[in-house]
C-alpha positions in Angstrom: 85.4 55.8 4.8 86.8 52.1 3.8 87.7 51.8 0.1 85.2 49.0 -0.2 82.1 52.0 1.3 83.8 53.4 -1.5 83.3 51.2 -4.0 79.6 50.6 -2.5 78.4 54.6 -2.9 80.4 54.7 -5.8 77.8 51.9 -7.0 80.3 49.6 -8.2 78.5 46.6 -9.1 79.2 42.8 -9.4 79.2 42.9 -13.1 82.1 45.4 -12.8 84.2 43.5 -10.5 83.6 40.3 -11.5 84.6 41.8 -15.1 87.8 42.9 -13.7 88.9 40.1 -12.1 88.3 38.4 -14.9 86.4 36.0 -13.5 82.7 35.4 -14.3 79.8 34.5 -12.4 80.3 31.1 -12.7 84.1 31.4 -11.9 82.6 33.4 -8.1 79.9 30.5 -7.6 82.3 28.6 -6.5 84.4 29.7 -4.1 83.4 29.7 -0.3 84.2 27.4 2.7 81.8 28.8 4.8 78.9 27.8 6.3 75.6 29.6 5.3 73.9 30.3 8.1 77.0 32.3 9.8 77.8 34.2 6.5 76.2 37.5 7.6 74.1 38.3 10.8 70.2 37.8 9.0 70.7 35.8 6.2 68.7 32.9 5.7 69.0 29.5 4.1 66.8 27.8 2.1 63.1 27.4 4.6 63.7 30.5 6.3 62.0 33.0 6.5 62.8 37.1 4.4 61.2 39.6 4.6 58.1 39.0 2.2 58.3 35.9 2.9 55.4 33.7 5.1 56.5 33.8 8.5 55.3 30.0 8.6 57.9 28.7 6.3 60.6 26.5 6.7 58.9 23.6 8.9 56.4 21.2 8.2 52.2 22.6 9.3 51.6 19.2 10.4 53.4 16.0 10.9 54.4 14.8 7.0 54.0 11.2 5.7 56.4 12.0 3.1 60.5 13.4 3.5 61.1 13.4 -0.3 59.5 13.5 -4.1 60.9 11.5 -6.9 58.7 13.0 -10.0 59.1 11.1 -13.8 57.2 13.5 -15.4 56.1 11.8 -19.1 56.5 15.3 -21.4 54.4 15.3 -24.5 51.4 13.1 -23.3 51.3 9.8 -23.1 48.1 7.7 -24.1 46.3 6.1 -21.0 43.8 4.2 -23.6 47.0 2.4 -24.4 48.6 1.8 -21.1 45.8 2.5 -18.3 42.3 2.8 -19.2 41.5 -0.4 -20.9 38.2 0.4 -23.4 37.2 -2.9 -24.9 34.3 -0.5 -26.6 36.9 1.5 -28.2 37.0 -2.2 -30.2 33.3 -3.1 -30.8 32.8 0.3 -32.1 36.1 0.2 -34.2 36.1 3.1 -36.8 32.6 4.6 -35.8 32.4 8.1 -35.3 32.8 9.8 -31.8 29.4 10.1 -31.0 28.7 13.8 -30.7 26.9 13.6 -26.9 30.6 12.1 -25.8 31.8 14.9 -27.0 29.6 17.5 -26.2 30.8 20.5 -28.3 34.3 20.0 -26.2 37.1 21.9 -28.0 39.3 20.3 -29.6 43.2 21.4 -31.0 43.4 23.3 -34.1 45.3 19.0 -35.6 42.1 18.1 -35.7 39.6 20.6 -35.1 39.0 20.3 -39.2 38.5 16.7 -39.1 35.1 15.6 -40.7 34.9 12.7 -38.8 36.1 11.1 -35.9 37.1 7.6 -36.0 37.3 5.9 -32.8 40.5 3.6 -32.0 40.8 1.2 -30.3 44.3 0.5 -28.7 46.6 -2.2 -30.5 47.5 -3.6 -27.6 46.5 -6.5 -24.8 45.6 -5.4 -20.7 45.1 -7.9 -18.2 44.2 -7.0 -15.1 47.1 -7.5 -11.9 47.1 -6.5 -8.2 44.5 -6.7 -5.5 43.1 -3.9 -7.1 42.6 -5.4 -10.2 44.2 -2.9 -12.3 44.6 -2.8 -16.5 48.0 -2.4 -16.9 48.5 -3.0 -21.3 51.4 -5.4 -22.4 53.7 -2.5 -23.3 54.5 -2.2 -19.7 55.7 -6.3 -18.2 57.8 -5.1 -16.0 55.1 -2.2 -14.5 52.1 -4.7 -14.3 55.2 -6.6 -11.4 55.2 -4.1 -9.0 50.9 -3.6 -9.1 51.1 -3.9 -5.8 53.2 -0.8 -5.0 50.9 1.7 -7.5 48.5 4.0 -6.5 46.5 5.0 -10.1 44.4 7.5 -10.6 42.3 7.1 -13.6 40.3 10.7 -13.2 42.7 13.6 -14.0 41.6 16.2 -15.7 43.2 20.3 -16.9 41.9 23.1 -18.8 45.1 23.5 -21.2 44.8 21.6 -23.9 48.7 22.8 -25.5 51.7 21.3 -24.3 53.6 24.0 -23.0 50.1 26.0 -21.0 49.4 22.3 -19.7 52.9 21.1 -19.1 54.1 24.8 -17.6 50.4 24.3 -15.1 51.1 21.1 -14.1 53.8 22.7 -12.9 53.7 26.3 -11.5 50.2 26.0 -11.2 49.4 28.0 -13.7 49.0 28.3 -17.7 51.1 31.4 -18.0 54.9 31.6 -17.8 57.0 33.2 -14.5 54.6 31.6 -11.2 57.6 29.3 -9.3 57.7 25.7 -9.8 56.8 22.6 -7.8 60.1 22.1 -6.9 60.8 25.6 -5.6 57.8 25.5 -3.9 58.9 22.6 -1.5 62.2 23.9 -1.5 60.8 27.4 -0.2 58.4 25.7 2.3 60.8 23.2 4.1 64.1 24.0 3.1 67.2 21.7 2.9 68.0 18.1 4.7 71.7 18.2 2.8 73.7 21.4 2.3 75.8 20.7 0.6 73.4 19.4 -2.7 70.1 21.1 -3.3 66.8 20.6 -2.5 65.4 20.7 -5.5 67.2 18.9 -8.9 66.6 18.5 -12.2 67.3 15.5 -14.5 66.6 15.7 -18.6 66.2 12.3 -20.8 64.8 12.3 -24.4 62.9 9.3 -26.0 63.5 9.9 -29.9 64.3 13.6 -31.3 61.9 16.4 -32.2 59.5 15.9 -29.5 57.7 19.2 -27.1 61.2 21.2 -26.2 61.2 22.2 -22.5 62.5 25.0 -20.7 63.9 26.5 -17.9 60.6 27.9 -16.8 59.6 24.7 -15.6 62.1 24.6 -12.6 61.8 28.0 -12.0 62.0 30.2 -8.3 59.3 32.8 -10.6 59.2 35.1 -7.4 60.8 33.4 -4.7 64.1 33.8 -3.4 66.9 32.9 -6.2 67.6 30.1 -4.4 65.0 27.9 -4.9 65.2 27.2 -8.2 65.7 23.9 -9.8 69.7 22.9 -10.8 70.0 21.0 -13.5 72.2 17.9 -13.7 73.1 17.4 -17.1 75.0 13.6 -17.9 78.4 14.2 -19.2 81.6 15.7 -17.3 80.4 18.6 -16.3 77.2 18.0 -14.9 76.3 21.3 -13.7 77.7 24.6 -16.0 80.3 26.8 -14.1 81.1 24.3 -11.3 84.6 23.3 -12.3 87.0 25.7 -11.7 88.1 27.7 -14.7 91.9 27.5 -15.8 94.4 29.5 -14.3 92.5 29.6 -10.9 93.7 28.1 -7.9 92.1 28.0 -4.6 94.5 30.7 -2.7 93.4 32.7 -5.4 89.6 32.2 -5.1 89.8 32.3 -1.3 90.9 35.8 -1.7 88.6 36.4 -4.1 85.6 35.4 -2.5 86.7 37.1 0.8 86.8 40.2 -0.8 83.4 39.9 -2.0 82.0 38.7 1.2 83.2 42.1 2.5 81.1 44.0 -0.2 78.4 42.0 0.1 78.2 42.7 4.0 78.9 46.4 3.0 76.0 46.5 0.7 73.6 44.5 2.6 73.8 47.0 5.3 73.1 49.8 2.9 69.9 48.3 0.9 68.4 45.4 2.9 67.9 43.4 -0.5 67.7 40.3 0.6 68.8 38.7 -3.1 72.2 39.5 -1.7 72.6 37.1 0.8 70.3 34.3 -1.8 73.1 34.8 -3.9 76.4 34.1 -1.4 73.7 31.1 -0.3 73.9 29.6 -3.4 77.6 30.7 -4.4 78.5 28.6 -1.0 76.4 25.5 -1.9 78.2 25.6 -5.4 81.4 25.7 -4.1 80.1 22.3 -1.6 79.0 20.7 -5.0 82.4 21.1 -6.0 83.0 17.9 -4.0 79.0 16.3 -3.4 78.0 16.0 -7.2 81.2 14.3 -8.4 80.8 11.9 -5.7 77.2 11.2 -5.3 77.0 11.5 -9.7 79.3 8.5 -9.6 77.9 5.3 -10.0 80.5 3.7 -11.2 80.2 1.4 -7.4 77.1 0.1 -7.7 77.2 -3.6 -8.3 76.1 -5.3 -11.8 73.3 -6.6 -10.1 71.6 -2.7 -10.0 72.4 -2.2 -13.2 70.6 -5.1 -14.4 67.7 -3.9 -12.5 67.8 -0.7 -14.7 68.4 -2.4 -17.9 71.4 -2.1 -20.0 70.9 1.9 -20.9 71.3 2.5 -17.2 75.1 2.8 -18.1 74.6 5.0 -20.5 74.6 9.0 -18.8 71.8 10.7 -19.9 69.0 8.2 -20.9 65.8 8.1 -18.7 67.3 4.8 -17.1 70.2 6.2 -16.3 68.8 8.8 -14.5 66.6 7.2 -12.5 69.4 5.0 -10.5 70.4 8.9 -10.3 67.4 9.9 -8.9 67.5 7.3 -5.9 71.3 8.1 -5.0 69.8 12.1 -4.8 67.4 11.1 -2.3 70.0 8.8 -0.9 72.0 11.9 -0.1 68.6 13.3 1.5 67.7 15.8 -2.0 63.9 16.6 -1.0 62.2 17.3 -4.6 63.9 15.1 -7.4 62.0 15.8 -10.8 62.8 13.4 -14.6 61.7 15.2 -18.0 61.4 12.4 -20.2 60.3 13.7 -23.7 58.8 12.0 -26.4 55.1 11.2 -26.2 53.7 13.2 -27.7 52.1 10.9 -30.9 49.5 12.7 -33.5 50.6 9.8 -35.8 52.4 6.3 -35.9 51.1 5.8 -32.1 51.3 2.0 -32.3 54.9 1.9 -33.2 56.4 4.8 -31.4 54.3 3.9 -28.1 56.0 0.5 -28.1 59.4 1.9 -28.8 59.5 4.4 -26.0 57.3 2.4 -23.5 60.5 -0.1 -23.6 62.8 2.8 -22.4 60.5 3.9 -19.2 58.8 0.9 -18.5 61.8 -1.2 -16.7 63.8 1.6 -14.7 60.5 3.1 -13.6 59.5 -0.5 -12.0 62.9 -1.0 -10.1 63.0 2.7 -9.5 60.1 1.3 -7.0 61.9 -1.9 -6.8 65.1 -0.6 -5.3 63.5 2.1 -3.1 61.6 -0.5 -1.2 65.0 -2.9 -0.7 66.4 0.2 1.1 63.6 1.3 3.1 63.8 4.5 1.1 59.9 3.8 0.0 58.7 4.0 3.7 59.4 8.0 3.6 60.2 8.5 -0.5 56.9 9.2 -3.2 57.2 8.5 -6.8 55.1 10.1 -9.7 54.1 8.3 -12.6 52.5 10.9 -15.7 52.2 13.4 -18.0 50.5 16.8 -18.9 47.1 15.6 -20.3 46.3 12.9 -22.0 45.2 11.5 -25.3 41.7 11.0 -27.2 39.7 8.4 -28.7 39.2 9.4 -32.0 42.0 8.7 -34.4 43.4 11.7 -35.8 44.1 11.5 -39.5 44.0 8.2 -41.5 43.4 5.1 -39.5 44.4 1.5 -39.5 44.7 -1.4 -37.6 48.6 -0.7 -37.1 48.3 2.8 -37.3 46.8 5.6 -35.7 47.3 9.1 -33.9 45.7 11.1 -31.1 45.3 14.3 -30.6 46.0 15.9 -27.0 43.1 15.3 -24.4 42.6 16.8 -21.2 39.3 15.8 -20.3 40.3 12.6 -18.4 44.2 11.4 -18.4 46.0 8.7 -16.1 49.0 9.3 -13.4 50.3 6.4 -10.8 52.2 7.5 -7.4 53.4 4.9 -5.4 55.6 5.3 -1.8 54.7 6.3 1.5 51.2 8.0 2.4 49.5 7.0 -0.5 46.7 3.5 -0.5 48.8 0.2 -2.2 46.8 -1.0 -5.0 43.6 1.7 -5.6 42.2 2.5 -8.9 40.2 6.0 -8.0 38.5 7.3 -10.3 36.6 6.4 -13.5 36.5 7.6 -17.2 33.2 6.3 -19.6 33.2 3.8 -22.2 35.3 6.2 -24.5 37.7 6.9 -21.7 36.9 10.7 -23.2 34.7 12.2 -20.1 35.0 11.5 -16.5 31.9 9.4 -14.4 33.5 9.3 -11.0 36.2 11.0 -8.5 37.1 13.5 -10.8 40.7 14.9 -9.7 42.0 18.1 -11.0 45.5 19.7 -11.4 45.2 21.6 -8.4 44.1 19.0 -6.3 46.7 16.4 -7.7 49.3 19.5 -6.6 47.5 20.1 -3.3 47.5 16.3 -2.2 51.3 15.7 -2.3 51.9 19.5 -0.4 49.6 17.6 2.1 51.6 14.2 2.1 54.7 16.1 2.4 52.9 17.9 5.9 52.0 21.2 3.9 48.5 22.8 3.9 48.3 24.2 0.6 46.2 27.2 1.5 49.3 28.4 3.8 52.7 28.1 1.4 52.1 31.8 -0.1 54.3 34.1 -0.7 53.4 38.1 -1.1 54.5 39.5 -4.8 53.0 42.3 -6.7 50.9 42.8 -3.1 48.7 39.6 -3.4 49.4 36.3 -1.8 50.2 33.6 -4.3 50.0 29.5 -3.6 50.9 26.8 -5.6 47.4 26.1 -6.6 46.1 30.2 -7.0 42.6 30.0 -5.5 41.7 26.7 -5.7 42.3 23.1 -4.8 42.2 20.1 -2.8 43.6 17.6 -0.8 42.5 13.8 -2.4 41.7 12.4 0.8 40.8 8.9 -0.3 44.1 9.0 -1.7 45.5 8.4 1.5 47.0 6.1 3.7 
């Protein structure tokens, strides 16, 4: 029996091996020059089936209208009443209590449930109509207003989640409870990667202000899917992916030798335990090595012309800002990354909303619009879908003291707005309608699961067929719910 087999049978763990070679998991993760498809007999790459997976994955169920998705997630819940859902009735009834018949006993958060009065608050900001769909857009979003012809608004989204953490988790994983695979992970699992040198699912983070609701890795987790489908966070600065650079004292020759030995160990271990996660780990190590070259090249914006920076705004030159991340999102989808998730924090405005939302919109308005224009001028908007929105909306009444210049709004899951642009959706469409208070949906409701099913449909995926068996049950992103909102489709 070979030394390698002896080590396997002695159950020498990879952790022990790595410790003895003074190289952590991050070190090994960079070590392969091999093609992941040829590493092992029976090895899977993203999108291919492994035991326990749905054998239909790896290709669309029907011809897709969308090849890539950029999701501009506004964490903290933007107020639709200040941005997109114009309600003159709130001005006419300024300061009066929200009628009990409108609230109808609906649940409130602990932050406003104790209020004895619920004074109605109209937006401080003016609205105007734009585009063929006569979309109401606030003066806070002048750049967004200029691209109204390309937008599709859903004004009737609703969710059961009333607090941030479960609401964001619900949007990103289809469940309010942690542990399920994220949106991007399902897409990576279902369709695989188009660029073998970059992940199929990339995450970019930015902050509008400090002290806002935190974000957690569970939002881009692979859950119970194979680990190759987890989202990879690209950070600002010289080290965009943790452990991607070679550690001191490790040269290319020693890394090659170490990887060769590790590969033999994995091959031998796989023969004995038949655990597909062994091969998934090796595929990740391979990807990490290739990313050493591809990531710096992709994230290098130094060669972008001045007019591009001018388009995205002055903050686009500052790494880690929303504007810079919008520019990076365009570069990533140019490299055929399939799902790019931007999270922008700062929208949780329970007090001092008029001032805070003005600051927040200034940081996102121009780059969001620039991303659409940039994709359009490059022909990429023809097969890319861009989504803009948060986890729920904001209520019609003021939380706490109400004045003309200062008020706040509590969470409101019953009705809120998002917009989409790009491939597969009808341009200039406003879908759904809320009542005169923006409190309840009166026309064309869209549940979170319906929204998820629709995005998957645009990618060529039947949301009822994209499943994974875990602990005896087949799971899917939309759980046991969801229907495609066909009127949104072009």
